SEKEMAR-575193 format. One line per 3 residues: their letters; for each residue z, x, y of C-alpha. Coordinates in steps of 0.25 Angstrom, whole numbers. Layout:
SEKEMAR-575193
A = Z/X/Y ~ ...
//
This chain:
SEKEMAR-575193
MPR = -21/-153/-40 ~ -30/-142/-34 ~ -32/-129/-41
RRP = -25/-117/-34 ~ -34/-106/-29 ~ -33/-93/-36
KAV = -29/-86/-23 ~ -17/-95/-22 ~ -13/-92/-37
RAE = -14/-77/-35 ~ -6/-77/-22 ~ 6/-82/-30
RWR = 5/-71/-40 ~ 15/-59/-39 ~ 9/-47/-33
PPK = 16/-33/-32 ~ 18/-28/-18 ~ 7/-20/-12
HVL = 8/-5/-9 ~ 21/-3/-17 ~ 21/10/-25
VRQ = 25/7/-40 ~ 30/17/-50 ~ 21/16/-62
IPG = 27/13/-76 ~ 20/22/-86 ~ 16/16/-99
VSA = 14/2/-95 ~ 2/-6/-92 ~ -2/-10/-78
RTR = 0/-24/-81 ~ 15/-21/-85 ~ 17/-13/-72
AAV = 12/-25/-64 ~ 22/-34/-72 ~ 33/-24/-70
RRV = 30/-23/-56 ~ 32/-38/-55 ~ 45/-39/-62
EAE = 50/-27/-53 ~ 46/-35/-41 ~ 53/-48/-46
YLW = 65/-43/-53 ~ 68/-28/-51 ~ 63/-18/-40
PDA = 50/-10/-38 ~ 48/1/-49 ~ 61/-4/-57
VAY = 54/-2/-70 ~ 47/11/-67 ~ 61/16/-62
ALS = 68/12/-74 ~ 58/19/-83 ~ 59/31/-75
RFE = 74/32/-76 ~ 72/31/-91 ~ 62/42/-91
WAF = 71/51/-83 ~ 83/48/-92 ~ 75/51/-105
RQP = 70/64/-99 ~ 84/70/-98 ~ 88/80/-108
GRY = 97/77/-120 ~ 98/68/-131 ~ 106/57/-124
LTG = 105/51/-110 ~ 115/55/-100 ~ 124/45/-94
PYE = 123/40/-79 ~ 134/50/-75 ~ 125/60/-69
SPG = 118/50/-60 ~ 126/37/-60 ~ 119/24/-56
IEI = 106/29/-63 ~ 108/23/-77 ~ 95/21/-84
EDG = 101/9/-90 ~ 98/2/-77 ~ 84/5/-79
RDD = 84/-1/-92 ~ 89/-14/-86 ~ 78/-14/-76
LEV = 68/-12/-88 ~ 74/-24/-95 ~ 73/-33/-83
ALQ = 58/-29/-82 ~ 56/-32/-96 ~ 62/-45/-96
RLP = 54/-50/-85 ~ 40/-44/-88 ~ 29/-52/-95
GGA = 27/-50/-110 ~ 16/-39/-110 ~ 23/-31/-99
RAD = 36/-32/-106 ~ 30/-26/-118 ~ 23/-15/-111
LGR = 36/-11/-103 ~ 44/-14/-115 ~ 38/-2/-123
LVE = 43/7/-112 ~ 56/1/-112 ~ 57/2/-127
QID = 54/17/-127 ~ 65/18/-116 ~ 75/11/-125
IEF = 72/19/-137 ~ 75/32/-129 ~ 87/27/-122
ERR = 93/22/-136 ~ 90/36/-142 ~ 97/43/-130
TLP = 109/35/-129 ~ 121/31/-138 ~ 125/17/-141
NPG = 138/11/-135 ~ 142/-1/-143 ~ 155/-2/-137
WVS = 150/-5/-123 ~ 144/-18/-120 ~ 146/-27/-108
EWT = 140/-40/-103 ~ 133/-33/-93 ~ 125/-25/-103
AGR = 123/-36/-113 ~ 109/-35/-118 ~ 106/-21/-112
WWW = 108/-11/-123 ~ 105/1/-114 ~ 118/-1/-107
WRI = 125/1/-120 ~ 121/15/-123 ~ 129/27/-120
RER = 123/40/-113 ~ 129/54/-113 ~ 138/58/-101
//
């Protein structure tokens, strides 16, 4: 069997679309950003991870000890952003998962600190996603 040419092998590799503006994810390496971009292209949408991280930054900048509920702006729950981060973490390769996982771990700690547990509300839809089991102030 003849050997394949390097150009043919490179042609099959995934490449991000050219001339597309991408939001930066602060605190991660360039290799992680490239892996995140590939996961977004295959499973999410462009800038899904950066958008989810910015939603948490916005929520954590709000004054008060506890996070407020989605009643002021319905449809913009930060828990949806955490779902997107979980999808990305599950599909990233090991090194990129660890790199992005450090940011998500800090988010989880702050989210737990600023919400209250709700052990009485568990559904099949939220199974395994503890961030949906937390109560925010109204």
